[in-house]
N, C-alpha and C positions, 0 to 999 in steps of 0.2 A: 588555427592560426590564419592570418589574413593573406599570407604570401609565403613563397619559398625563396631560398637563396643557398648558394654553396659553390664549390669548385672541385675540379678533378685534374690532378697532375698525372698525365699519362706516362711521364718518364719515371717518376717515383712510385707510380701505381697507388696514389694516395687520394682518397675521396673524403671531403668534408661537407656536411650538409647541416643546416640549422634545423633542430628538432627532428633529426632523422630517426628512422626505425630500422633496426637490423635484425635479420633472422637467418639461422643456419638450417639448410635442408640437406642433410647428409654431407656431401663434399662441397655443396654449393652454399655461398654466403651472399645474401642479397640485402641491399640497403635502399630504402625509399624515403624521399622527402616529398610530402604530399600536401596540397592545398586544394580544397574544393568540396563539392557535395555530390555524393553518388546516389542518385534517385532509386536505382534498382539494387541497392546494397543488400537488402534482405533476400531478394531472389538469388543474387549471386552467391551469397553466403550459404544458403540452403543447398545450392547445386554443388558448391565446393565441399560441403560436409558429406554429401553423398559419395564424393570421390575420395573420402578419407581424410580431409583436412580438419584440423582442430583449431579452435579459436579461444584466446584468452581474454579478449576484450570485445566490445561492440563497435569499435572504431572502424571507419572506412579504410584507414591505412592498412590494417591487418588483412582486410578482404583483398585489397590491391596486391599486397605481398604474396598471399597464398594463391591468388589468381595468376600472378606472373610466374610463380613456381610451377603451377599446373599446366598453363597454356602457353607460357612464354610471352613475348611482346604482343602476340595476337589477342591477348586478353583484353586489350584496350578496345577492341571492336565490340566487345560485349558490354562495355561500360556506358551507362546512360546517365549523364550528369554534366556538371560544369567543373572543370578541374585543370590543374597544371601540376605535373610532378616529374621528379627525376628518379631514375632507377639505375642503380649501379650493381653490375655483376662482377664481383671481385675475382672469381676464377677466370673469367674470360677477359677481364680488364677493359670493360666497355661501359660507357655511360649513355643512357637513353634519356632524352627529354621529350615528354608528351604534352600535348595541348588538346583541350576538348574540341569537339567537332566544329562548333561555330565560333570558337575563340572568345568565349566569355571571360575566361581567366587569361591574363597576359603572361608571357614568359619570354624574357630577353636573355641574350647571351653574347659573350665576346671571347675571342681566343687570343691569348697572349703567350706566344711560344708553345710549350707543350701543355699549357694549362688552359682549360675552358672554365669560364665563370658564368653562372646563371643566376637569375633573380626575377621575381615577379614585378619589380619596379626598377626603373632606370637609375633612380637615385641610389638604391641599394647596390646595384651593379657597379656604379661609379665608385662608391665608397669601398667596396670589397676588392675590386680589381686594380685600382689605381689608374684606370684609364682617364685621360683628360677629356672633358666635355667639349670636343672640337666640332664645329659646324663646317662641313665642306659644302661644295656646290649642291650636292644631292640633298643634304640636310636643310639648306636654306630654301631649296625648292619645296620641300615638304612643309616648312613653316609658312612661307608666304603664298604658295600656290594652292595648297590643299588644306592647311590648318583651319580649324582645330582638329580635323581628321588627319589621317596619314595612310600611306600605302602599306598594305599588309606585308609583313616581313621586315619592314624598315624600323630601325631603332632611332632614327633621326640623327643622332650623333655618330661621328665617324668611328667605324670599327665595331659598332653595336648593331646586332640584328635581332630579329624576333622569330620565334618558332611559329610557323604558320598554323592556322586553325585546321584541325583534322590531320595534323602531321606528327611524325616521329623523327627526331634528330638523334643519330647514333654517332658517338665519338670514341675512337680507339687511340687517338694520337697520330697514327699513320693515316687514318682515313676518317672523314666526316661525311656521313651519308644521310640524306634527307628523303624520307619516305612518306607518302600519303596513305593513310589507313581508312579515310572516309572522305567522300565528296558528294555534294548535292548534284543529282542528275535530273535532267529534264526529260520527261517521257511523254509520248502522245496520250492524250486522255481519250480512252475508248469506252468508258462506262456510260450507261444511260442515266437518266435523271434519278431513278429509284436507287440504283447502285451508288451513285454519287452521294446522295443524301445519307444512305446507310453507312458508307465508309467514312464520310466526313464526321458524322456523329460519333462513330466508334473512335476515330482518331482524337477528337476533342475530349471525349469521356475518359480516354486513357492517358492523354497527354497533360491535360490541365491539372488534375488533382495531384499528379506525381511530384512536381516541384514544390508543392505546398507541404509535403511531408518533411518538414525541417524542424530545427530546434528554435527557429525564430518566429515571432508573431507575423501574421500576414495581414496587410491592409492594401486593398486594390487601389491603384492610381486612376483617378477619374480623368482620362485623356479623351476617350471616345465612348460615349454613353452605351451604345449597343454592345461593343466588345466587352466593356466592363460588366454589363448585366449578364452577358453570356458566361464569362469566366466565373462570376460570383454564383450564378445559378448552378453551374456544373459542380463547383466546390460544395455548395449547400446540399445538392443531391447526394454527394458522396459521403459527407461527414455530419450533416445535421441528424439528430439533435445534439451531437457532441460539441458543436461549435455554435456560438450565437451568430446573429446577423452580422455580416462583415461590414465594418465602418469604412467607407471610402475616404480618400483624401485628395486634395488638389492644391495647387499653388499658382500664384500669378506674379507678374513683374510690373513695376510701375511703368507708365508710358515713357518713351524717350523724352528727354528734356529738349524743348524747342530752342532754336538759336536765340541768343540774347546778348545784349551789350553789358559787359561787366565793368562797372565804374571802378577806377583804381581805388584801392583801399576798402572795397566792399566785395564780399563774396556772393556767389549765387545762392538763391534760397535753397534750403535743404530739400531733397526729394523725400516723398513719403516712404516709410519702411515697406519692405517687401511683405506681401500678405501671404500667409501660409495657413490658411484655414478653409474649411469647407463644411457646410451644413447640408446633410442629405435633404433633398426636396421632399415634400409631403407624399409624392407618388412613389418614392423609392421602394417601400415594402410591397405595395401593390404590384409594381412593375416586376420586381424580383419574383414574387409569387406567380405572376402570369407567365413569365418566361420559363420558370421551373416546371410548370404544369403543361406547357404547350410545345416544348422542344426536347430534343435529346432523349427521347423515350424509345428509340429504335434499338433493336438487339445488336449485339456485337457481330461484326462481319469480318 
């Protein structure tokens, strides 16, 4: 599914989630509404199986459910991927909202009385909660001062907020607690040149292929040639000959229309259509082969 949505009424202890998955563990009853991709799903699944968990499907959601039962909410610290999900503990009467570390997947929420509504998209949230799309001074400042970007945590419309990246929001009705489970930390670089090369190569070799293990076809975006060659080379080293040469793509926009006088009754000449095509240059195969053979050959550190 492309997103999540649902609500929890803390007074009636009632939880509703679109495409939710529920499982009972003894006296505990857990429900998860999940959207995303878990890159280390296989690794987590094997670890949970060693701890006695059994699986009926190959879906990420079941791994998340079993992980939450085994480790509690701290399980999110082991998850490597992009995701947004809601976790409802029926016995404790608490709803947890999780968002991935860097906020790739959006997750908005609003509280109306004893009920909290959540959704991946503001439009869905407005439709489900009945909240009116009102712009206050803060929202207008977001639109005209920052837009098209926005401040982290802000839902633009009055009464709508966003779960922060790397954060967990817990709601019981009596209390709403916001917790940070991961943050990027800056540290002093003390490695020498050789250690830096070795560690950087290791991080690239382990990080780049992981997100590509998905159910969707992968085509690198030609934005910066060197980074594109590096990513493609790392992918090729990991998966060739299982995969063919990766076809890149790019797109361009027509130049801005120059100021001109429009004669009444006559429209401006039409702009050329946006171009969305790219033909690999003749040097592409040779460049990929060169970078594949000359870099990223150091051992793991």
